[in-house]
ZADREN-855739 format. One record per atom (N, C-alpha, C, O): residue number from 1; residue in three letters; chain; atom name; x, y, z. Coordinates in steps of 0.1 Angstrom, whole numbers, plus 5000, padded with zeros to 4 digits. Example, Ala and Ser with C-alpha at 12.3 -4.5 7.8 and 13.67 -1.06 7.14 Angstrom:
BEGIN
1;ALA;A;N;5132;4943;5078
1;ALA;A;CA;5123;4955;5078
1;ALA;A;C;5132;4967;5078
1;ALA;A;O;5142;4967;5085
2;SER;A;N;5128;4978;5071
2;SER;A;CA;5137;4989;5071
2;SER;A;C;5129;5000;5079
2;SER;A;O;5134;5011;5080
This chain:
BEGIN
1;UNK;A;N;5112;1167;1019
1;UNK;A;CA;5111;1159;1032
1;UNK;A;C;5097;1157;1033
1;UNK;A;O;5091;1163;1024
2;UNK;A;N;5089;1149;1043
2;UNK;A;CA;5078;1148;1042
2;UNK;A;C;5072;1148;1062
2;UNK;A;O;5076;1142;1072
3;UNK;A;N;5063;1155;1061
3;UNK;A;CA;5057;1161;1071
3;UNK;A;C;5050;1149;1076
3;UNK;A;O;5046;1141;1067
4;UNK;A;N;5047;1146;1091
4;UNK;A;CA;5034;1136;1094
4;UNK;A;C;5028;1146;1105
4;UNK;A;O;5033;1154;1113
5;UNK;A;N;5019;1142;1104
5;UNK;A;CA;5005;1147;1112
5;UNK;A;C;4993;1137;1120
5;UNK;A;O;4983;1135;1115
6;UNK;A;N;4998;1131;1136
6;UNK;A;CA;4992;1121;1139
6;UNK;A;C;4974;1127;1139
6;UNK;A;O;4971;1139;1136
7;UNK;A;N;4966;1118;1142
7;UNK;A;CA;4949;1134;1148
7;UNK;A;C;4944;1116;1153
7;UNK;A;O;4950;1106;1151
8;UNK;A;N;4934;1119;1158
8;UNK;A;CA;4922;1107;1163
8;UNK;A;C;4920;1100;1172
8;UNK;A;O;4910;1094;1176
9;UNK;A;N;4936;1101;1178
9;UNK;A;CA;4934;1107;1203
9;UNK;A;C;4919;1108;1209
9;UNK;A;O;4908;1110;1203
10;UNK;A;N;4920;1105;1218
10;UNK;A;CA;4915;1107;1228
10;UNK;A;C;4908;1102;1240
10;UNK;A;O;4915;1092;1243
11;UNK;A;N;4900;1103;1247
11;UNK;A;CA;4897;1094;1260
11;UNK;A;C;4893;1081;1251
11;UNK;A;O;4890;1083;1239
12;UNK;A;N;4892;1070;1257
12;UNK;A;CA;4878;1063;1258
12;UNK;A;C;4877;1045;1263
12;UNK;A;O;4886;1037;1263
13;UNK;A;N;4864;1044;1267
13;UNK;A;CA;4868;1030;1281
13;UNK;A;C;4877;1019;1277
13;UNK;A;O;4883;1020;1266
14;UNK;A;N;4877;1008;1286
14;UNK;A;CA;4881;0998;1279
14;UNK;A;C;4874;0991;1274
14;UNK;A;O;4863;0994;1276
15;UNK;A;N;4875;0981;1267
15;UNK;A;CA;4869;0976;1252
15;UNK;A;C;4863;0990;1242
15;UNK;A;O;4852;0990;1236
16;UNK;A;N;4865;0994;1243
16;UNK;A;CA;4862;1002;1231
16;UNK;A;C;4872;1006;1221
16;UNK;A;O;4883;1002;1222
17;UNK;A;N;4867;1015;1206
17;UNK;A;CA;4882;1014;1197
17;UNK;A;C;4884;1031;1195
17;UNK;A;O;4878;1039;1201
18;UNK;A;N;4892;1032;1187
18;UNK;A;CA;4899;1042;1180
18;UNK;A;C;4895;1039;1171
18;UNK;A;O;4887;1030;1170
19;UNK;A;N;4902;1049;1157
19;UNK;A;CA;4910;1051;1147
19;UNK;A;C;4923;1059;1145
19;UNK;A;O;4921;1070;1142
20;UNK;A;N;4932;1057;1147
20;UNK;A;CA;4945;1070;1146
20;UNK;A;C;4947;1073;1132
20;UNK;A;O;4944;1065;1123
21;UNK;A;N;4952;1084;1129
21;UNK;A;CA;4946;1088;1115
21;UNK;A;C;4965;1092;1113
21;UNK;A;O;4969;1097;1124
22;UNK;A;N;4975;1091;1103
22;UNK;A;CA;4988;1094;1102
22;UNK;A;C;4989;1105;1085
22;UNK;A;O;4997;1104;1076
23;UNK;A;N;4980;1112;1086
23;UNK;A;CA;4982;1120;1070
23;UNK;A;C;5000;1128;1070
23;UNK;A;O;5007;1133;1078
24;UNK;A;N;5001;1126;1059
24;UNK;A;CA;5016;1130;1050
24;UNK;A;C;5011;1139;1044
24;UNK;A;O;5000;1141;1038
25;UNK;A;N;5025;1151;1047
25;UNK;A;CA;5027;1163;1033
25;UNK;A;C;5039;1164;1026
25;UNK;A;O;5048;1156;1030
26;UNK;A;N;5042;1171;1019
26;UNK;A;CA;5053;1172;1017
26;UNK;A;C;5058;1162;1005
26;UNK;A;O;5067;1163;0996
27;UNK;A;N;5050;1153;1009
27;UNK;A;CA;5061;1143;0999
27;UNK;A;C;5045;1128;1000
27;UNK;A;O;5037;1126;1009
28;UNK;A;N;5046;1122;0989
28;UNK;A;CA;5038;1111;0993
28;UNK;A;C;5046;1095;0997
28;UNK;A;O;5056;1089;0994
29;UNK;A;N;5031;1095;1006
29;UNK;A;CA;5038;1084;1013
29;UNK;A;C;5038;1066;1005
29;UNK;A;O;5044;1057;1011
30;UNK;A;N;5034;1065;0996
30;UNK;A;CA;5037;1057;0993
30;UNK;A;C;5049;1050;0990
30;UNK;A;O;5047;1038;0986
31;UNK;A;N;5055;1051;0991
31;UNK;A;CA;5065;1049;0994
31;UNK;A;C;5075;1043;1002
31;UNK;A;O;5086;1036;1002
32;UNK;A;N;5065;1049;1011
32;UNK;A;CA;5082;1048;1028
32;UNK;A;C;5072;1035;1037
32;UNK;A;O;5060;1035;1038
33;UNK;A;N;5078;1030;1039
33;UNK;A;CA;5071;1021;1050
33;UNK;A;C;5068;1028;1065
33;UNK;A;O;5073;1037;1071
34;UNK;A;N;5059;1021;1067
34;UNK;A;CA;5052;1034;1081
34;UNK;A;C;5051;1024;1093
34;UNK;A;O;5048;1012;1093
35;UNK;A;N;5056;1033;1102
35;UNK;A;CA;5051;1023;1117
35;UNK;A;C;5044;1037;1132
35;UNK;A;O;5042;1049;1133
36;UNK;A;N;5044;1027;1139
36;UNK;A;CA;5031;1033;1153
36;UNK;A;C;5041;1031;1162
36;UNK;A;O;5046;1019;1163
37;UNK;A;N;5046;1039;1168
37;UNK;A;CA;5052;1034;1178
37;UNK;A;C;5043;1046;1193
37;UNK;A;O;5039;1058;1191
38;UNK;A;N;5042;1039;1204
38;UNK;A;CA;5036;1052;1216
38;UNK;A;C;5045;1047;1226
38;UNK;A;O;5050;1036;1227
39;UNK;A;N;5044;1061;1238
39;UNK;A;CA;5051;1057;1247
39;UNK;A;C;5041;1066;1259
39;UNK;A;O;5035;1077;1260
40;UNK;A;N;5045;1051;1269
40;UNK;A;CA;5029;1056;1283
40;UNK;A;C;5042;1066;1287
40;UNK;A;O;5052;1073;1284
41;UNK;A;N;5034;1063;1297
41;UNK;A;CA;5041;1076;1312
41;UNK;A;C;5052;1071;1314
41;UNK;A;O;5051;1059;1316
42;UNK;A;N;5066;1076;1314
42;UNK;A;CA;5075;1072;1322
42;UNK;A;C;5084;1059;1318
42;UNK;A;O;5094;1054;1323
43;UNK;A;N;5076;1053;1307
43;UNK;A;CA;5086;1044;1298
43;UNK;A;C;5085;1047;1284
43;UNK;A;O;5075;1050;1278
44;UNK;A;N;5100;1045;1278
44;UNK;A;CA;5099;1040;1262
44;UNK;A;C;5093;1036;1259
44;UNK;A;O;5084;1030;1264
45;UNK;A;N;5099;1045;1237
45;UNK;A;CA;5088;1044;1229
45;UNK;A;C;5083;1028;1225
45;UNK;A;O;5091;1024;1217
46;UNK;A;N;5077;1024;1226
46;UNK;A;CA;5066;1012;1220
46;UNK;A;C;5068;1004;1210
46;UNK;A;O;5063;0995;1215
47;UNK;A;N;5073;0999;1197
47;UNK;A;CA;5073;0999;1190
47;UNK;A;C;5054;0989;1192
47;UNK;A;O;5052;0982;1202
48;UNK;A;N;5042;0990;1181
48;UNK;A;CA;5029;0989;1182
48;UNK;A;C;5027;0982;1168
48;UNK;A;O;5021;0972;1167
49;UNK;A;N;5033;0989;1157
49;UNK;A;CA;5030;0982;1146
49;UNK;A;C;5038;0984;1133
49;UNK;A;O;5047;0992;1135
50;UNK;A;N;5038;0982;1124
50;UNK;A;CA;5046;0987;1108
50;UNK;A;C;5037;0980;1095
50;UNK;A;O;5031;0970;1093
51;UNK;A;N;5042;0995;1085
51;UNK;A;CA;5036;0983;1072
51;UNK;A;C;5039;0989;1061
51;UNK;A;O;5036;1000;1056
52;UNK;A;N;5050;0976;1055
52;UNK;A;CA;5058;0985;1041
52;UNK;A;C;5051;0986;1034
52;UNK;A;O;5039;0985;1036
53;UNK;A;N;5057;0989;1023
53;UNK;A;CA;5052;0999;1009
53;UNK;A;C;5035;0988;0996
53;UNK;A;O;5026;0990;0988
54;UNK;A;N;5043;0977;1004
54;UNK;A;CA;5037;0966;0995
54;UNK;A;C;5023;0959;1009
54;UNK;A;O;5017;0948;1010
55;UNK;A;N;5023;0968;1016
55;UNK;A;CA;5011;0971;1026
55;UNK;A;C;5014;0954;1029
55;UNK;A;O;5004;0946;1027
56;UNK;A;N;5027;0949;1034
56;UNK;A;CA;5026;0933;1048
56;UNK;A;C;5031;0945;1065
56;UNK;A;O;5036;0956;1066
57;UNK;A;N;5028;0939;1069
57;UNK;A;CA;5021;0947;1080
57;UNK;A;C;5029;0936;1093
57;UNK;A;O;5029;0925;1089
58;UNK;A;N;5034;0936;1102
58;UNK;A;CA;5038;0934;1114
58;UNK;A;C;5035;0944;1126
58;UNK;A;O;5034;0956;1127
59;UNK;A;N;5032;0931;1139
59;UNK;A;CA;5025;0939;1156
59;UNK;A;C;5030;0936;1164
59;UNK;A;O;5031;0923;1166
60;UNK;A;N;5034;0942;1170
60;UNK;A;CA;5037;0936;1184
60;UNK;A;C;5028;0929;1192
60;UNK;A;O;5017;0932;1195
61;UNK;A;N;5034;0919;1195
61;UNK;A;CA;5027;0906;1203
61;UNK;A;C;5014;0912;1217
61;UNK;A;O;5006;0904;1222
62;UNK;A;N;5014;0921;1220
62;UNK;A;CA;5001;0933;1228
62;UNK;A;C;4996;0934;1217
62;UNK;A;O;4986;0927;1219
63;UNK;A;N;4996;0937;1208
63;UNK;A;CA;4986;0950;1201
63;UNK;A;C;4981;0935;1185
63;UNK;A;O;4975;0939;1175
64;UNK;A;N;4984;0922;1186
64;UNK;A;CA;4982;0913;1174
64;UNK;A;C;4972;0910;1177
64;UNK;A;O;4970;0906;1189
65;UNK;A;N;4961;0913;1166
65;UNK;A;CA;4948;0907;1168
65;UNK;A;C;4934;0919;1173
65;UNK;A;O;4922;0916;1172
66;UNK;A;N;4938;0927;1177
66;UNK;A;CA;4931;0940;1182
66;UNK;A;C;4936;0949;1171
66;UNK;A;O;4928;0958;1172
67;UNK;A;N;4942;0951;1166
67;UNK;A;CA;4953;0965;1161
67;UNK;A;C;4952;0966;1151
67;UNK;A;O;4956;0954;1149
68;UNK;A;N;4949;0971;1138
68;UNK;A;CA;4950;0968;1120
68;UNK;A;C;4956;0980;1116
68;UNK;A;O;4948;0987;1110
69;UNK;A;N;4967;0984;1116
69;UNK;A;CA;4971;0991;1106
69;UNK;A;C;4972;0993;1091
69;UNK;A;O;4974;0982;1087
70;UNK;A;N;4971;0999;1084
70;UNK;A;CA;4963;1001;1068
70;UNK;A;C;4969;1016;1062
70;UNK;A;O;4973;1025;1069
71;UNK;A;N;4968;1016;1053
71;UNK;A;CA;4967;1030;1043
71;UNK;A;C;4966;1031;1032
71;UNK;A;O;4968;1021;1025
72;UNK;A;N;4962;1047;1025
72;UNK;A;CA;4950;1051;1023
72;UNK;A;C;4964;1059;1013
72;UNK;A;O;4972;1066;1018
73;UNK;A;N;4966;1056;0997
73;UNK;A;CA;4976;1061;0992
73;UNK;A;C;4972;1077;0984
73;UNK;A;O;4979;1087;0981
74;UNK;A;N;4956;1071;0983
74;UNK;A;CA;4956;1085;0974
74;UNK;A;C;4953;1094;0988
74;UNK;A;O;4960;1104;0987
75;UNK;A;N;4946;1095;0999
75;UNK;A;CA;4945;1104;1010
75;UNK;A;C;4960;1107;1011
75;UNK;A;O;4962;1120;1011
76;UNK;A;N;4972;1099;1011
76;UNK;A;CA;4982;1096;1018
76;UNK;A;C;4981;1100;1028
76;UNK;A;O;4985;1111;1030
77;UNK;A;N;4977;1092;1037
77;UNK;A;CA;4971;1087;1048
77;UNK;A;C;4979;1071;1054
77;UNK;A;O;4983;1063;1047
78;UNK;A;N;4980;1071;1065
78;UNK;A;CA;4983;1056;1074
78;UNK;A;C;4968;1057;1088
78;UNK;A;O;4966;1066;1096
79;UNK;A;N;4963;1047;1087
79;UNK;A;CA;4955;1042;1099
79;UNK;A;C;4962;1032;1104
79;UNK;A;O;4969;1023;1099
80;UNK;A;N;4952;1037;1123
80;UNK;A;CA;4961;1025;1131
80;UNK;A;C;4945;1021;1136
80;UNK;A;O;4937;1028;1142
81;UNK;A;N;4944;1013;1133
81;UNK;A;CA;4922;1006;1136
81;UNK;A;C;4926;1004;1154
81;UNK;A;O;4934;0994;1156
82;UNK;A;N;4923;1009;1164
82;UNK;A;CA;4921;1000;1174
82;UNK;A;C;4913;0991;1185
82;UNK;A;O;4903;0999;1183
83;UNK;A;N;4909;0984;1192
83;UNK;A;CA;4898;0976;1195
83;UNK;A;C;4905;0973;1206
83;UNK;A;O;4917;0973;1209
84;UNK;A;N;4890;0971;1212
84;UNK;A;CA;4892;0955;1222
84;UNK;A;C;4907;0967;1229
84;UNK;A;O;4919;0964;1228
85;UNK;A;N;4903;0982;1236
85;UNK;A;CA;4916;0986;1237
85;UNK;A;C;4910;0982;1259
85;UNK;A;O;4900;0981;1266
86;UNK;A;N;4927;0983;1261
86;UNK;A;CA;4932;0979;1273
86;UNK;A;C;4940;0996;1281
86;UNK;A;O;4945;1004;1273
87;UNK;A;N;4940;0997;1293
87;UNK;A;CA;4945;1008;1297
87;UNK;A;C;4957;1005;1296
87;UNK;A;O;4963;1015;1297
88;UNK;A;N;4964;0997;1295
88;UNK;A;CA;4984;0996;1290
88;UNK;A;C;4980;1001;1277
88;UNK;A;O;4987;1011;1275
89;UNK;A;N;4971;0999;1265
89;UNK;A;CA;4978;1012;1257
89;UNK;A;C;4972;1024;1258
89;UNK;A;O;4967;1027;1247
90;UNK;A;N;4968;1034;1271
90;UNK;A;CA;4978;1045;1274
90;UNK;A;C;4985;1054;1272
90;UNK;A;O;4987;1059;1283
91;UNK;A;N;4991;1061;1265
91;UNK;A;CA;4999;1065;1264
91;UNK;A;C;5002;1074;1246
91;UNK;A;O;4997;1071;1236
92;UNK;A;N;5009;1081;1247
92;UNK;A;CA;5010;1090;1229
92;UNK;A;C;5014;1079;1219
92;UNK;A;O;5019;1069;1224
93;UNK;A;N;5012;1080;1208
93;UNK;A;CA;5008;1070;1192
93;UNK;A;C;5016;1085;1187
93;UNK;A;O;5013;1097;1189
94;UNK;A;N;5027;1076;1179
94;UNK;A;CA;5034;1082;1171
94;UNK;A;C;5027;1078;1156
94;UNK;A;O;5017;1072;1156
95;UNK;A;N;5033;1083;1141
95;UNK;A;CA;5031;1078;1133
95;UNK;A;C;5050;1080;1130
95;UNK;A;O;5056;1087;1137
96;UNK;A;N;5057;1070;1118
96;UNK;A;CA;5071;1074;1114
96;UNK;A;C;5070;1067;1101
96;UNK;A;O;5062;1059;1097
97;UNK;A;N;5086;1075;1092
97;UNK;A;CA;5083;1070;1079
97;UNK;A;C;5095;1064;1077
97;UNK;A;O;5105;1072;1080
98;UNK;A;N;5098;1055;1073
98;UNK;A;CA;5113;1049;1064
98;UNK;A;C;5116;1047;1050
98;UNK;A;O;5109;1040;1043
99;UNK;A;N;5124;1052;1048
99;UNK;A;CA;5128;1052;1030
99;UNK;A;C;5132;1036;1028
99;UNK;A;O;5134;1032;1016
100;UNK;A;N;5133;1028;1038
100;UNK;A;CA;5140;1015;1035
100;UNK;A;C;5134;1002;1044
100;UNK;A;O;5137;0991;1039
101;UNK;A;N;5128;1001;1054
101;UNK;A;CA;5118;0992;1051
101;UNK;A;C;5112;0994;1072
101;UNK;A;O;5117;1000;1081
102;UNK;A;N;5098;0984;1068
102;UNK;A;CA;5093;0986;1082
102;UNK;A;C;5097;0974;1091
102;UNK;A;O;5095;0962;1093
103;UNK;A;N;5108;0988;1098
103;UNK;A;CA;5115;0988;1109
103;UNK;A;C;5104;0978;1125
103;UNK;A;O;5093;0978;1129
104;UNK;A;N;5111;0976;1128
104;UNK;A;CA;5105;0975;1147
104;UNK;A;C;5109;0985;1155
104;UNK;A;O;5103;0992;1163
105;UNK;A;N;5122;0985;1152
105;UNK;A;CA;5129;1000;1165
105;UNK;A;C;5129;1013;1154
105;UNK;A;O;5129;1013;1141
106;UNK;A;N;5130;1019;1161
106;UNK;A;CA;5127;1043;1165
106;UNK;A;C;5133;1035;1151
106;UNK;A;O;5127;1030;1141
107;UNK;A;N;5150;1034;1154
107;UNK;A;CA;5162;1043;1146
107;UNK;A;C;5159;1037;1136
107;UNK;A;O;5170;1037;1130
108;UNK;A;N;5153;1031;1128
108;UNK;A;CA;5149;1034;1112
108;UNK;A;C;5143;1035;1110
108;UNK;A;O;5141;1034;1098
109;UNK;A;N;5134;1040;1118
109;UNK;A;CA;5122;1055;1112
109;UNK;A;C;5131;1069;1107
109;UNK;A;O;5138;1074;1116
110;UNK;A;N;5132;1078;1090
110;UNK;A;CA;5136;1095;1094
110;UNK;A;C;5125;1105;1099
110;UNK;A;O;5127;1116;1103
111;UNK;A;N;5114;1100;1098
111;UNK;A;CA;5104;1111;1099
111;UNK;A;C;5088;1109;1108
111;UNK;A;O;5080;1099;1107
112;UNK;A;N;5085;1121;1119
112;UNK;A;CA;5083;1112;1130
112;UNK;A;C;5071;1126;1132
112;UNK;A;O;5074;1137;1136
113;UNK;A;N;5059;1122;1128
113;UNK;A;CA;5050;1132;1135
113;UNK;A;C;5053;1135;1153
113;UNK;A;O;5062;1132;1160
114;UNK;A;N;5041;1142;1156
114;UNK;A;CA;5043;1148;1164
114;UNK;A;C;5037;1142;1179
114;UNK;A;O;5040;1145;1190
115;UNK;A;N;5025;1130;1175
115;UNK;A;CA;5018;1122;1184
115;UNK;A;C;5009;1128;1188
115;UNK;A;O;5005;1140;1189
116;UNK;A;N;5006;1121;1190
116;UNK;A;CA;4987;1120;1204
116;UNK;A;C;4980;1115;1208
116;UNK;A;O;4975;1106;1202
117;UNK;A;N;4977;1119;1219
117;UNK;A;CA;4977;1112;1233
117;UNK;A;C;4963;1101;1234
117;UNK;A;O;4953;1107;1231
118;UNK;A;N;4961;1088;1235
118;UNK;A;CA;4956;1082;1238
118;UNK;A;C;4953;1079;1250
118;UNK;A;O;4964;1079;1257
119;UNK;A;N;4942;1076;1256
119;UNK;A;CA;4933;1070;1273
119;UNK;A;C;4925;1064;1271
119;UNK;A;O;4914;1066;1267
120;UNK;A;N;4934;1052;1277
120;UNK;A;CA;4919;1044;1281
120;UNK;A;C;4919;1038;1296
120;UNK;A;O;4925;1030;1303
121;UNK;A;N;4908;1046;1298
121;UNK;A;CA;4896;1042;1316
121;UNK;A;C;4896;1025;1318
121;UNK;A;O;4896;1016;1310
122;UNK;A;N;4896;1027;1326
122;UNK;A;CA;4895;1010;1334
122;UNK;A;C;4877;1013;1334
122;UNK;A;O;4870;1004;1339
């Protein structure tokens, strides 16, 4: 069983940057596809991006060109680098692990972290 813990969230002004981390424990993340999702107040979970175990990536159109996902297998950690942040990027950000594929849908992921809050002020 893999456990995931997000960190790095906070309050940032529009146009700023943040890097979120997702640290794994219990099992190595190197064989998992990893996804990032976010949930804004009053809205459903939204796909942000994902990375395969081979480091192929896929991003939502809303973040393409601004967000970058990477992984450091030596640290058992996956990152979400966010730049040019907008108020609409505000929400709780979750990382998730899939044993099969880097899905864009929540149901594809078996393991989830507790989330970290990102707030972008205008």
